[in-house]
C-alpha positions in Angstrom: -2.0 222.1 -154.5 -3.0 221.5 -158.1 0.6 221.2 -159.2 1.9 218.1 -157.4 5.3 216.6 -158.1 4.0 213.8 -160.4 2.3 216.3 -162.6 5.2 218.6 -162.8 7.8 215.9 -163.3 5.9 214.8 -166.5 7.5 218.0 -167.9 10.7 216.4 -169.2 12.9 219.4 -169.4 12.4 220.4 -165.8 12.8 216.8 -164.7 16.2 216.6 -166.5 17.3 219.8 -164.7 17.8 218.2 -161.4 16.1 214.9 -160.6 17.9 211.6 -160.6 16.1 208.3 -160.3 17.1 208.0 -156.7 15.5 211.3 -155.8 12.4 210.6 -157.8 12.0 207.3 -155.9 12.4 209.2 -152.6 9.7 211.7 -153.7 7.3 208.9 -154.7 7.9 206.9 -151.5 8.7 209.5 -148.9 10.9 208.5 -145.9 8.7 208.6 -142.7 9.6 211.6 -140.6 10.4 211.3 -136.9 7.7 212.3 -134.5 9.6 215.5 -133.6 10.9 217.4 -136.6 14.3 219.0 -136.0 14.4 222.8 -135.9 16.8 224.9 -137.9 20.3 224.3 -136.9 19.6 220.8 -135.4 19.2 217.3 -136.8 17.5 214.3 -135.4 19.7 211.9 -133.4 21.3 209.2 -135.5 21.2 211.2 -138.8 24.1 212.4 -140.8 26.1 214.8 -138.7 26.9 217.3 -141.4 25.9 221.0 -141.5 25.6 223.7 -144.1 24.8 227.3 -144.2 22.3 228.3 -146.9 22.5 231.9 -148.0 19.0 233.1 -148.9 18.6 236.3 -151.0 18.0 239.1 -148.6 14.6 240.0 -150.1 13.4 236.5 -149.5 15.0 236.3 -146.1 13.2 239.4 -145.0 9.9 237.9 -146.3 8.5 235.8 -143.4 6.6 233.6 -145.9 9.5 232.7 -148.2 11.9 232.2 -145.3 9.4 229.9 -143.7 9.0 227.8 -146.9 12.8 227.3 -147.2 12.9 226.4 -143.5 10.0 224.0 -144.0 11.7 222.2 -146.9 15.0 221.9 -145.1 13.4 220.6 -141.9 11.6 217.9 -143.9 14.9 216.5 -145.1 16.9 215.8 -141.9 19.0 213.1 -143.6 20.9 215.9 -145.4 22.2 217.2 -142.0 22.0 220.3 -139.9 21.4 223.7 -141.6 21.3 227.4 -141.0 19.6 230.0 -143.2 21.7 233.1 -143.7 20.6 236.5 -145.0 22.5 237.5 -148.1 24.0 240.9 -148.8 21.5 243.5 -150.2 21.9 242.6 -153.8 19.5 243.7 -156.6 17.5 240.9 -158.1 19.6 241.0 -161.3 22.8 240.8 -159.3 21.5 238.0 -157.1 20.6 235.9 -160.1 24.0 236.5 -161.8 25.7 235.4 -158.6 23.6 232.2 -158.6 24.4 231.5 -162.3 28.1 232.1 -161.7 28.3 228.8 -159.9 31.5 229.8 -158.0 30.0 232.6 -155.8 28.6 231.9 -152.3 26.9 235.3 -152.0 23.6 233.6 -152.7 22.6 230.0 -152.6 18.8 230.2 -152.9 16.5 232.8 -154.4 12.8 232.9 -154.9 11.8 234.9 -158.0 9.3 234.7 -160.8 10.3 232.2 -163.5 11.1 232.8 -167.2 12.6 230.8 -170.0 16.0 232.5 -169.5 16.0 231.8 -165.7 15.1 228.1 -166.2 17.9 227.8 -168.8 20.8 229.2 -166.7 19.6 228.3 -163.2 18.1 225.2 -161.5 14.4 225.6 -160.7 12.4 223.8 -158.1 9.2 223.9 -160.0 6.5 224.4 -157.4 4.7 227.8 -157.3 5.8 228.8 -153.8 2.7 230.9 -153.0 0.2 228.7 -154.8 0.5 230.8 -157.9 -0.5 234.1 -156.3 2.5 236.1 -157.5 0.9 236.5 -161.0 -2.1 238.2 -159.4 -1.3 241.8 -158.9 -2.9 244.8 -157.2 -1.9 248.4 -157.5 -0.3 250.4 -154.7 -1.2 254.0 -155.4 -1.4 257.5 -153.9 -4.9 258.3 -152.7 -5.3 261.2 -155.2 -4.7 258.7 -158.1 -7.7 256.5 -157.2 -10.2 258.3 -159.5 -8.0 257.3 -162.5 -8.9 253.6 -161.8 -12.6 254.0 -161.3 -13.8 253.2 -164.8 -11.3 250.4 -165.7 -13.2 247.2 -166.5 -10.9 245.4 -169.0 -7.5 245.5 -170.6 -8.6 248.0 -173.3 -9.7 250.4 -170.5 -6.4 249.9 -168.8 -4.5 250.7 -171.9 -6.6 253.8 -172.6 -6.3 255.1 -169.1 -2.6 256.2 -169.7 -1.8 254.8 -166.3 1.9 254.0 -165.9 3.0 251.0 -163.8 6.2 250.8 -161.8 8.3 247.6 -161.8 11.8 246.4 -161.3 14.1 246.6 -164.4 15.2 242.9 -163.9 11.7 241.6 -163.1 10.1 239.3 -165.7 6.8 241.1 -165.1 8.1 244.2 -167.0 8.3 242.6 -170.5 4.9 240.9 -169.8 3.2 244.3 -169.1 4.9 245.9 -172.1 3.9 243.0 -174.4 0.3 243.6 -173.4 0.6 247.3 -174.3 0.9 248.7 -170.8 3.5 251.5 -170.2 6.1 250.7 -167.5 8.6 252.7 -165.5 11.5 250.7 -164.1 14.3 250.9 -161.6 16.8 248.2 -160.5 16.1 248.6 -156.8 12.8 247.6 -155.3 13.1 250.1 -152.4 13.6 253.1 -154.8 10.3 252.3 -156.6 8.3 253.4 -153.6 10.0 256.8 -153.7 9.3 257.0 -157.4 5.6 256.3 -156.7 5.5 259.1 -154.0 7.1 261.4 -156.6 4.4 260.6 -159.1 6.8 259.0 -161.6 4.0 256.4 -162.2 0.5 255.8 -160.9 0.5 252.1 -160.0 3.2 250.0 -158.3 1.9 246.6 -159.2 2.6 244.1 -156.4 1.8 240.5 -156.0 -1.1 239.8 -153.7 1.1 237.5 -151.7 3.6 240.3 -150.9 1.7 243.6 -150.9 0.4 243.6 -147.3 3.9 242.9 -146.0 5.3 245.6 -148.3 3.0 248.3 -146.8 3.7 247.1 -143.3 7.4 247.7 -143.9 6.9 251.1 -145.6 4.6 252.4 -142.7 3.3 255.2 -145.0 -0.4 256.1 -144.7 -0.2 257.9 -148.0 0.2 254.6 -149.8 -3.0 252.7 -150.4 -4.1 249.6 -152.3 -6.5 250.3 -155.2 -9.7 248.3 -154.2 -11.3 247.1 -157.4 -8.8 245.6 -159.9 -6.8 242.4 -160.1 -4.2 242.2 -162.9 -3.6 238.5 -163.6 -1.1 236.7 -165.8 0.6 233.3 -165.7 3.7 234.0 -163.5 4.8 231.0 -161.4 7.3 231.9 -158.6 9.9 229.2 -158.0 12.9 228.7 -155.7 16.1 228.8 -157.8 19.6 227.5 -157.0 22.8 227.6 -159.0 23.2 225.4 -162.1 25.6 223.0 -160.4 24.2 222.9 -156.9 22.3 219.7 -157.4 22.4 218.7 -153.7 20.5 221.9 -152.6 18.0 221.4 -155.5 17.4 217.8 -154.5 16.9 218.7 -150.8 14.4 221.5 -151.5 12.5 219.4 -154.0 12.2 216.5 -151.7 11.4 218.7 -148.7 8.5 220.4 -150.5 7.2 217.1 -151.8 7.1 215.7 -148.3 5.4 218.8 -147.1 2.7 218.4 -149.8 2.2 214.8 -148.9 1.9 215.3 -145.1 -0.3 218.4 -145.4 2.1 220.9 -144.0 2.5 222.7 -147.3 -1.3 223.4 -147.4 -1.1 224.7 -143.8 1.9 226.9 -144.9 -0.2 228.4 -147.6 -3.1 229.1 -145.3 -0.8 230.6 -142.6 0.9 233.0 -144.9 -1.5 233.8 -147.8 -5.1 233.3 -146.5 -5.0 236.8 -144.9 -4.1 238.5 -148.2 -7.0 236.7 -150.0 -9.4 237.9 -147.3 -8.2 241.4 -146.7 -7.8 242.2 -150.4 -11.3 240.9 -151.3 -9.8 239.1 -154.3 -13.0 237.2 -155.0 -14.8 240.5 -155.6 -12.3 242.3 -157.8 -12.5 242.9 -161.6 -9.9 240.5 -163.1 -7.9 241.9 -166.0 -6.1 238.9 -167.7 -2.9 239.4 -169.5 -0.9 237.0 -171.7 2.7 236.0 -170.7 4.6 235.0 -173.9 7.9 234.6 -172.0 7.4 231.3 -170.1 8.7 227.9 -171.0 6.1 225.4 -172.1 6.1 223.7 -168.7 5.8 226.9 -166.7 3.2 228.2 -169.1 1.1 225.1 -168.3 1.5 225.7 -164.6 0.6 229.4 -164.9 -2.4 228.7 -167.1 -3.7 226.2 -164.6 -3.3 228.7 -161.9 -5.4 231.3 -163.7 -8.1 228.7 -164.7 -8.4 227.6 -161.1 -8.3 231.2 -159.7 -11.7 231.2 -158.0 -11.2 227.7 -156.5 -7.8 228.6 -155.1 -9.2 231.8 -153.6 -12.1 229.9 -152.0 -9.7 227.3 -150.5 -7.4 230.0 -149.1 -10.2 232.1 -147.6 -11.6 229.2 -145.5 
């Protein structure tokens, strides 16, 4: 990963969100892991005999990649005790984040969403792009009869002139990014409803992250939904794990677990396991990139996002190996 902990921790505001000197020292000098890493729900013999259930937002729980990352981070920190990952109620993204921000609710403990200034202000971010920065790279899910509308699009001006409408969630930070770049957007608060809106031709493109679109279509099982083959809409949009503003223990544990996974190579293996297929099957290295600006990121996350865009080709090459 380009964005290792030392680089990200140079960003003072994110550092002050949740890292103490004790945790920083653990990250810089990782505790050696036992030869056999404990599985979910079990801890290594001799470690702290505590246990906690972590309620993961249902959309993330249902995503094999995100659930695997949370499990990886928790398994890398056995000194925090046993754990179990629980599926949350089916809450909209906006509701899930409000429950996290409340601090008193246990409907959600962990959620993975795209970051924004507001989210970093009211929640606690674990500032690693969980999918290697791929969420900000979007392809269009379309109806086959709409494909000719995309044929002559080569740049942002062409996209604006095409009068193509893009479907997005009303609480997703992608929506104001697209609007700020002059692209018309149709929204709904529920992700599932957006597929029906696409089928009913309420918009022409349901823009989905390359790290999630193949899974989306496998779940939909609809042969009338296809992926537009030529365009890659790209903007800085790091996707972080978030916890509540006062849940410092969970933030510390996830932070330390991901850092250890980066240090021992298991995070790189995780990226290849869950995202290399998308890079290959979507032919990302041969698509026409349409780069958008994202004016809604904090200074720190803007740096992470810009670095992701600048290293796009190299990331795709690594993931496609």
